[in-house]
N, C-alpha and C positions, 0 to 999 in steps of 0.2 A: 627564448622561444615564448610567444604569447600563450596565456592560459586559454585553453579550449572552453568555450561557452557551452553549457548544456542546452540542447534543443528541448523546448517545452513538451513536444510530443514524445521524445525519447524518455524524458523524465516521467511523464504520465504512464507510459507503457511499463517502464521499469518499476515504478511505484506499485502498479497493479500486479506485476509479477511477484513482488515482495509480499504484498498483502495476501494474495492467494496462497503463496507458498507457506506463509506463516499460519494462515487459517487451517490448512490441512496438516500442519505440524511437520513440514518437511524442512530439512536443513539446507543451507546453501551448498554444502558439500554433496549431499545426496542428489540435488537437482543437477549440480555439475557433473556428477558421475553418470547420471542418466543421459546427459547431453554430450558427454565426452569432453567436458571442460573442467577447468579448475574452479574452486569456489571464488577465487579472486576475480575471474571473468564474470561469474554470476553477480558478484558485488558490483562490478562496473556496469553491468546491464541494469541492475536494480537502481543504481544511482543516476542512470541516464547518461553516464559518461561515454558509454559505447552504445552504438545503435544496434538493435536486434534485427537481423535480416529476416526476410519473409519466411524462408524455410525453417530457420531456427525458431521463429515465433510460432509457427505451426507446430513444431515439436514441443515447445514449452506449453502451448495450449492443451495438447494431447496429454502430456504428462500431468499437468495440473487439473485436468478434467473440466476445462472451460472452453466456450467458443471463442474464436479470435476476437470478436467484437467486445468481449469482456475487457480487454486491455485498453479499449478506446472509449469506454463509458465516461460520459461527462465532457467529452471534447466537442461534440456537435451541439450547436445551439445558437448563442447570441451573435456570433459573427461567422464569416466564411470558414475560419479555422476553428471556431468554437472557443477561443481564448485569445488573450493578447500576449505578445511576446514577453511582457513584464509580469504576467500573472504568476503567482506562486501556486503550489498545490493547495487545493481547498483544505482548511484546517482539519476537517473530519477525515480526509484521506491521510494526512500526515499523522494524525492521532492513531488511526487504525493500523497504520503501517509501523507504528512503534511497538516495541515489545510490551511496554506497560499498557498501552491502549488495547492491544489484542488480548492480553491476560485479563484485563478488567472486563472487556466485553464478553469473553468466554465465561468468566466466573459469574458475571451478572446474569447471563442468559441461562446458567445452570440453576439459578434460584427459581424453584417451581412455585413457591407461595407468593401470590400477587401482593399481599400486604407487606411481606418482607422486602420484596423488590422496591415497593414504594418507599419503605423506610430507608433503604440503602440509597435510593435516589435523593431523598430529602437530606440525608447525611452528607452526601457529596455536594449538593447545592449549598448547604450551610457552610461546609468547609471552604468552598469557592468564595462565598460572600465574606467569610471571616478573614480572608487574606488582606483585605483593606484595613482590618482592625489591628494588624500586627504592629 
């Protein structure tokens, strides 16, 4: 049986579900419970392997506290569909959808002192530059 290709729109919507769920600190298990699904089904939605139907997307938006168009942000723009079939998720979306990216962003935004935030940013930049020197 041939491998099913992920539709870019389904991948975008799933990625945004994951991002919002992680931002509010909700587990896949909890979202699944609220939707009457297993966490494995939520995983498939978030990876874009399974398409989220209109009614289910409405429920997810309500549970996650966002408008429906939140899931489509970034799709409209340069072409009719807003992306090419070969485009990957923008790097920032992938980063923010990762556990490390979310933790880093939340920790960074909790630093109240602007000078400390600047020093942390300088440190991260210097570490990124230093990777070439290894």
